[in-house]
MARTIMI-837557 format. One line per field, with one value per residue: z, x negated, y of N, C-alpha, C in turn; residue in three letters. Coordinates in pm, whole numbers, plus 50000, padded with zeros to 5 digits. Last residue first. Layout:
n_Z (Z|...);
n_X (X|...);
n_Y (Y|...);
ca_Z (Z|...);
ca_X (X|...);
ca_Y (Y|...);
c_Z (Z|...);
c_X (X|...);
c_Y (Y|...);
resn (ala|...);
//
This chain:
n_Z (28033|27842|27711|27598|27559|27798|27871|27737|27890|28074|27983|27984|28164|28292|28252|28259|28572|28607|28485|28640|28940|29272|29209|28926|28702|28532|28495|28811|28714|28615|28809|28993|28803|28904|29188|29125|28941|28853|28745|28912|28912|28929|28763|28562|28542|28678|28389|28264|28366|28387|28158|27948|27868|27814|27635|27416|27364|27219|27026|26950|26859|26680|26497|26284|26473|26585|26449|26272|26456|26700|26399|26275|26320|26487|26296|26055|26103|26201|26215|26259|26501|26663|26700|26616|26869|27080|26975|26952|27231|27301|27155|27274|27567|27482|27358|27507|27616|27433|27519|27505|27198|27036|27183|27326|27164|26979|26926|27078|27257|27017|26948|27026|27273|27453|27655|27861|28040|28222|28010|27842|27685|27579|27672|27551|27372|27268|27120|27206|27129|27067|26884|26863|26908|26883|27073|27219|27383|27482|27745|27688|27534|27723|27924|27772|27663|27920|28037|27848|27827|28091|28068|27785|27786|27622|27432|27298|27074|27010|27073|26874|26584|26651|26637|26336|26177|26320|26232|25881|25817|26089|26217|26152|26067|26256|26587|26895|27064|27140|27145|26925|26790|26780|26714|26419|26443|26685|26800|26740|26442|26383|26218|25943|25777|25577|25245|25043|24918|25030|24895|24679|24698|24800|24570|24261|24075|23986|23957|24071|24103|23878|23799|24040|24080|24064|23976|24266|24437|24211|24318|24606|24555|24515|24728|24833|24745|24798|25075|25151|25363|25598|25781|25741|25510|25686|25895|25745|25635|25758|25684|25842|25808|25799);
n_X (96143|96027|95811|95925|96235|96262|96107|96326|96475|96433|96368|96575|96713|96524|96603|96909|96890|96769|96767|96484|96369|96438|96123|95919|95800|95855|95615|95679|95922|95903|95727|95865|96158|96033|96058|96240|96284|96003|95857|95518|95258|95156|94913|94951|95061|94820|94681|94819|94815|94635|94633|94574|94710|94949|94947|94870|95058|95262|95000|95118|95374|95427|95231|95490|95677|95479|95321|95500|95598|95368|95132|95018|94742|94661|94737|94624|94315|94238|94014|93865|93663|93697|93705|93943|94073|94100|94149|94375|94437|94361|94551|94830|94684|94664|95011|95264|95352|95435|95683|95682|95733|95629|95679|95722|95564|95394|95545|95718|95467|95316|95333|95052|94862|94867|94891|94795|94990|94942|95090|95314|95390|95727|95878|96154|96066|96143|96417|96420|96391|96067|96077|96222|96425|96523|96414|96590|96523|96301|96322|96293|96111|95942|96021|96005|95721|95570|95643|95559|95254|95220|95256|95055|94815|94638|94453|94459|94447|94704|94881|94939|94876|95176|95276|95208|95355|95652|95670|95622|95810|96126|96310|96514|96703|96870|96966|96896|96746|96570|96519|96630|96351|96246|96301|96261|95994|95809|95533|95308|95159|94810|94551|94470|94159|94133|94104|93839|93787|93514|93341|93329|93279|92959|92918|93067|93229|93275|93106|92944|92674|92516|92614|92501|92681|92753|93010|93181|93048|93259|93519|93518|93505|93864|93928|93807|93977|94262|94255|94207|94151|93910|93755|93683|93498|93258|93219|93122|92891|92734|92433|92168|92023|91753);
n_Y (12435|12527|12739|12862|12881|12947|13195|13293|13336|13464|13710|13853|13785|14008|14170|14229|14312|14562|14793|14910|14758|14728|14941|15101|15160|14914|14724|14648|14565|14359|14217|14206|13988|13773|13738|13657|13480|13294|13136|13027|13209|13481|13487|13552|13871|13977|13899|14091|14319|14570|14781|14704|14493|14682|14863|14676|14631|14762|14794|14568|14559|14744|14932|15023|15154|15338|15464|15656|15816|15868|15974|16136|16129|15933|15693|15757|15673|15373|15070|14865|14779|14821|15104|15160|15138|15279|15488|15446|15433|15733|15813|15798|15851|16161|16257|16045|15644|15324|15163|14923|14875|15190|15515|15855|16071|16262|16409|16594|16644|16856|17065|17234|17033|16893|16621|16456|16365|16622|16786|16849|16990|16850|16677|16681|16644|16407|16298|15912|15671|15541|15283|15060|14903|14656|14444|14437|14687|14782|14635|14364|14264|14345|14147|13853|13962|13904|13647|13451|13569|13438|13159|13114|13356|13651|13852|14009|13917|13712|13839|14023|13853|13778|14073|14028|13880|13934|14176|14122|13929|14011|14062|14239|14078|13964|14138|13909|13787|13741|13420|13400|13483|13382|13109|13184|13241|13075|13156|13227|13222|13297|13546|13576|13644|13935|13968|14165|14408|14434|14204|14307|14518|14368|14288|14297|14135|14375|14685|14890|14863|14782|15152|15363|15665|15878|15866|15826|16050|16230|16180|16182|16449|16472|16448|16627|16813|16699|16403|16213|16179|16016|16024|15722|15719|15890|15760|15478|15675|15920|16101|16221|16588|16705);
ca_Z (28173|27852|27823|27538|27431|27834|27944|27717|27760|28080|28000|27863|28162|28364|28243|28166|28539|28598|28376|28585|28793|29181|29250|29045|28822|28492|28416|28734|28840|28564|28641|29021|28987|28742|29025|29255|28942|28983|28734|28814|28835|28993|28954|28610|28533|28702|28558|28228|28313|28407|28301|28061|27907|27850|27748|27504|27427|27370|27120|26899|26967|26833|26607|26212|26345|26669|26485|26227|26369|26737|26597|26195|26231|26577|26438|26067|26140|26093|26263|26146|26322|26692|26853|26601|26692|27074|26942|26817|27120|27312|27145|27202|27516|27527|27354|27527|27503|27507|27532|27636|27255|27044|27072|27373|27180|27103|26779|26951|27250|27113|26865|27072|27187|27503|27519|27749|27918|28263|28064|27989|27746|27601|27668|27666|27351|27315|27045|27283|27068|27156|26935|26810|26939|26818|26904|27244|27293|27299|27665|27772|27513|27546|27965|27815|27625|27818|28134|27887|27688|28055|28145|27765|27840|27667|27531|27398|27063|27052|27147|26980|26670|26648|26732|26482|26229|26341|26303|25992|25836|25932|26268|26217|25993|26208|26409|26804|27112|27173|27278|26992|26735|26832|26869|26454|26304|26474|26846|26854|26461|26405|26268|26013|25818|25749|25368|25147|24886|25096|25088|24677|24656|24883|24616|24362|24156|24015|23941|24039|24222|23885|23686|23916|24135|24124|23873|24183|24468|24196|24188|24503|24585|24358|24591|24898|24719|24665|25006|25030|25389|25401|25801|25934|25573|25553|26007|25830|25575|25821|25672|25774|25939|25700);
ca_X (96236|96095|95770|95741|96166|96322|95979|96149|96483|96442|96239|96531|96750|96547|96542|96882|96945|96667|96793|96588|96272|96416|96177|96071|95846|95896|95653|95508|95875|95945|95683|95794|96139|96007|95892|96225|96396|96180|95910|95628|95255|95244|94913|94921|95101|94943|94634|94783|94884|94602|94736|94445|94535|94941|94887|94721|94968|95280|95009|94989|95351|95530|95172|95350|95733|95583|95283|95429|95710|95434|95231|95176|94844|94687|94776|94729|94427|94394|94008|94013|93651|93769|93613|93896|94168|94078|93981|94335|94489|94262|94450|94751|94699|94646|94812|95202|95353|95337|95668|95635|95823|95581|95651|95719|95708|95344|95493|95726|95570|95272|95471|95205|94880|94800|94969|94692|94980|94928|94901|95270|95266|95587|95775|96030|96064|96015|96328|96443|96493|96204|96042|96011|96402|96569|96376|96624|96690|96362|96319|96502|96323|95950|95987|96079|95814|95549|95673|95678|95399|95225|95325|95180|94857|94808|94483|94489|94397|94549|94883|94826|94784|95037|95302|95148|95176|95573|95706|95525|95743|96031|96211|96505|96696|96729|96965|96915|96953|96534|96493|96713|96553|96085|96263|96401|96054|95849|95615|95264|95202|94940|94642|94554|94214|94087|94163|93836|93928|93551|93366|93420|93422|93094|92902|93008|93184|93448|93189|93056|92707|92523|92702|92444|92693|92625|92910|93117|92984|93101|93483|93473|93421|93693|93907|93801|93836|94202|94307|94335|94283|93935|93899|93801|93587|93318|93232|93210|93048|92741|92569|92188|92083|91869);
ca_Y (12395|12452|12628|12857|12884|12830|13036|13364|13306|13343|13582|13846|13718|13795|14173|14225|14178|14391|14669|14975|14780|14660|14815|15123|15192|15048|14792|14735|14665|14427|14200|14212|14200|13883|13775|13804|13585|13291|13230|13031|13133|13418|13447|13445|13720|14007|13849|13936|14281|14367|14763|14875|14430|14538|14906|14754|14460|14742|14926|14561|14417|14782|14797|14930|15140|15276|15391|15532|15781|15763|15961|16114|16217|16041|15679|15781|15778|15428|15244|14944|14778|14687|14959|15208|15066|15132|15479|15473|15357|15553|15882|15725|15742|16090|16229|16167|15817|15486|15322|14919|14828|15023|15387|15679|16059|16103|16336|16475|16561|16713|16991|17241|17165|17011|16691|16524|16326|16456|16784|16821|17025|16950|16588|16676|16783|16387|16331|16162|15807|15610|15443|15103|15027|14790|14479|14361|14689|14762|14816|14437|14273|14404|14244|13959|13920|14010|13821|13455|13615|13597|13217|13078|13276|13598|13626|14046|13982|13691|13765|14125|13946|13651|13980|14179|13932|13849|14202|14247|13915|14095|14006|14307|14115|13825|14048|13968|13775|13796|13491|13329|13554|13450|13101|13165|13352|13076|13094|13143|13291|13133|13452|13600|13519|13875|13990|14042|14303|14546|14189|14095|14524|14508|14205|14341|14076|14349|14586|14867|14866|14718|15080|15253|15489|15905|15911|15740|16001|16250|16130|16105|16386|16561|16309|16517|16821|16719|16573|16196|16168|16002|16093|15709|15712|15988|15817|15403|15609|15760|16080|16120|16485|16748);
c_Z (28203|27926|27868|27644|27448|27729|27888|27758|27689|27982|28062|27847|27936|28267|28226|28155|28389|28601|28441|28507|28747|29041|29323|29085|28895|28570|28390|28551|28831|28673|28618|28916|28985|28731|28919|29141|29052|28962|28812|28778|28800|28942|29076|28735|28565|28738|28661|28321|28319|28413|28363|28193|28016|27999|27810|27642|27568|27399|27198|27038|27033|26919|26700|26368|26314|26569|26557|26348|26259|26644|26625|26368|26215|26452|26534|26258|26134|26191|26173|26228|26265|26476|26752|26619|26566|26890|26986|26867|26941|27280|27169|27142|27436|27568|27408|27458|27606|27518|27583|27638|27446|27193|27088|27210|27253|27205|26838|26896|27163|27093|26939|26938|27098|27372|27565|27697|27807|28157|28080|27973|27878|27691|27629|27737|27544|27317|27090|27115|27186|27148|26977|26841|26917|26847|26802|27031|27292|27264|27475|27669|27554|27500|27817|27900|27688|27756|28025|27984|27768|27932|28126|27881|27861|27628|27607|27557|27235|27081|27158|27100|26774|26693|26763|26575|26342|26290|26434|26089|25930|25967|26116|26231|26043|26100|26329|26652|26971|27105|27276|27160|26850|26873|26874|26603|26421|26528|26698|26849|26592|26440|26341|26120|25973|25717|25436|25206|24951|25038|25116|24871|24715|24842|24766|24503|24252|24145|24043|23865|24155|24032|23784|23924|24049|24153|23952|24053|24346|24248|24180|24386|24536|24418|24517|24770|24807|24648|24877|24991|25255|25465|25645|25846|25599|25636|25879|25880|25621|25658|25675|25797|25804|25797);
c_X (96357|96222|95914|95775|96033|96195|96156|96060|96350|96445|96286|96374|96684|96653|96459|96731|96862|96664|96733|96626|96453|96399|96292|96159|95864|95884|95674|95517|95729|95969|95720|95726|96042|96060|95895|96069|96293|96249|96052|95682|95371|95366|95071|94892|95110|95018|94715|94715|94920|94709|94723|94531|94495|94852|94914|94772|94799|95096|95068|94965|95190|95424|95287|95312|95588|95706|95406|95386|95592|95548|95260|95158|94912|94765|94762|94820|94556|94442|94183|94030|93822|93737|93621|93748|94010|94029|93998|94198|94414|94311|94299|94701|94746|94636|94748|95085|95196|95261|95541|95628|95803|95753|95619|95738|95696|95477|95483|95646|95647|95363|95404|95248|95032|94857|94962|94774|94878|94919|94870|95147|95322|95510|95610|95954|96099|95991|96206|96430|96549|96304|96127|95999|96258|96525|96478|96561|96733|96505|96321|96474|96379|96063|96004|96096|95996|95709|95665|95706|95481|95280|95354|95256|95016|94797|94532|94435|94359|94450|94730|94847|94745|94904|95204|95159|95174|95404|95603|95496|95590|95894|96116|96337|96520|96665|96920|96948|96992|96686|96583|96691|96599|96348|96265|96358|96164|95956|95667|95390|95253|94971|94743|94587|94335|94190|94100|93978|93880|93800|93495|93458|93427|93178|93041|93071|93037|93385|93238|93179|92895|92678|92690|92586|92548|92533|92805|93028|93004|93032|93266|93390|93363|93532|93798|93778|93796|94070|94242|94312|94304|94080|93940|93818|93748|93443|93335|93313|93059|92850|92578|92324|92148|91943);
c_Y (12446|12379|12579|12723|12815|12773|12943|13153|13222|13269|13474|13747|13693|13768|14019|14103|14090|14262|14567|14884|14905|14798|14764|14987|15197|15147|14959|14818|14845|14547|14357|14206|14301|14044|13788|13792|13718|13423|13293|13152|13043|13314|13434|13376|13604|13863|13799|13798|14079|14376|14618|14820|14593|14563|14796|14844|14573|14639|14847|14697|14536|14689|14830|14908|14932|15127|15280|15456|15717|15711|15831|16090|16263|16087|15796|15743|15862|15481|15277|15029|14791|14647|14815|15132|15075|15036|15301|15424|15353|15458|15719|15762|15722|15940|16137|16084|15883|15517|15331|15109|14892|15015|15269|15682|15871|16064|16242|16378|16546|16670|16840|17162|17168|17111|16850|16616|16353|16388|16678|16781|17012|17034|16733|16768|16788|16601|16404|16164|15902|15678|15475|15229|15022|14884|14606|14385|14605|14753|14810|14603|14350|14374|14384|14093|13894|13994|13906|13636|13570|13638|13330|13148|13230|13478|13595|13867|14086|13808|13689|13949|13998|13794|13906|14163|13950|13866|14088|14201|13974|14017|13968|14200|14233|13954|14001|13977|13909|13871|13637|13411|13495|13560|13290|13197|13342|13197|13136|13097|13166|13229|13369|13508|13592|13768|13868|14069|14194|14522|14298|14183|14417|14523|14332|14285|14161|14226|14496|14812|14855|14744|14897|15199|15426|15718|15882|15737|15877|16164|16134|16058|16258|16429|16390|16340|16704|16728|16567|16338|16198|16101|16180|15848|15727|15878|15866|15534|15494|15729|15948|16097|16328|16532);
resn (ile|gly|ile|leu|thr|lys|tyr|ala|arg|asp|thr|tyr|ser|ile|arg|asp|asp|ala|gly|asn|pro|arg|asn|arg|gly|asn|val|arg|ala|gly|val|glu|asp|ile|gln|ala|asn|thr|cys|glu|lys|arg|ala|thr|cys|tyr|thr|asn|met|gly|asn|asn|gln|trp|trp|phe|gly|ser|val|thr|trp|pro|tyr|thr|pro|gly|ile|tyr|glu|ala|gly|ile|asp|met|val|lys|tyr|asp|pro|lys|gly|leu|lys|ala|leu|trp|asp|ser|phe|ala|gln|thr|asn|ala|arg|gly|thr|asn|gln|leu|trp|gly|his|gly|lys|tyr|lys|pro|gly|asp|gly|pro|glu|thr|asn|gly|leu|asp|ser|arg|asn|glu|leu|tyr|leu|gly|asp|ser|leu|glu|val|pro|trp|lys|leu|gly|gly|ser|glu|his|gly|cys|gln|gly|leu|phe|tyr|val|gln|ala|leu|thr|asp|met|glu|phe|thr|ala|ile|cys|asn|ala|tyr|asp|asp|met|leu|gln|asp|thr|val|leu|thr|pro|asn|cys|gln|met|ile|ala|ile|met|gln|asp|arg|thr|ile|pro|trp|pro|pro|lys|asp|pro|gln|lys|arg|phe|gln|val|val|trp|ala|ser|thr|asp|gln|leu|leu|ser|thr|pro|met|ser|ala|glu|leu|leu|val|ile|ala|glu|lys|gln|glu|pro|thr|gly|lys|tyr|tyr|lys|trp|phe|asp|pro|phe|ser|ile|lys|ser|met);
//
């Protein structure tokens, strides 16, 4: 008889009737000492992890993105801070990242692809092998992570960090985009070696912004090249001040 793993147990918990009944049975079998507010596991479970400080202020984000202030919520700023800390972006990489994300998102307006995603149906190169995968895993995050395979990779990465989130795969783009707009974009950024690539540019000329944009967009000059330059210039002046 194999031993169950509690982290796996909670990973697959979805609040279904049979699972709720199982939780009641589990609680009934536990000693009273484990069901107190002061129990060590309860204290640890309720503990809120320290949030990394915001690398820039809300006002600076609004100025860079030229966006409606209501879009720049605490949740969005917390996700940005987590993204920058997790993927260890230095100042210059952060400048380029903000510039590319600003253009791709229309100034933080589009955390989810505007298309219905039907054109992605049956795209086996993206891992879209199940009916409905196209719309479900259409572009999400500022840099438009796309497809079942890429989404699964992001979900697996969260689990390895000890932050599993079953909604990533169960709901897909419509959940990931608003919840992890910066972090899922940073995930793409890291996987494509963008920190090293950006730092090697050392400066921030229009030609270099085009080079970074081409890595993101796949074309040289990239689509919306001048707009990418505008966002990156504002980020540069804000973070570096020259």
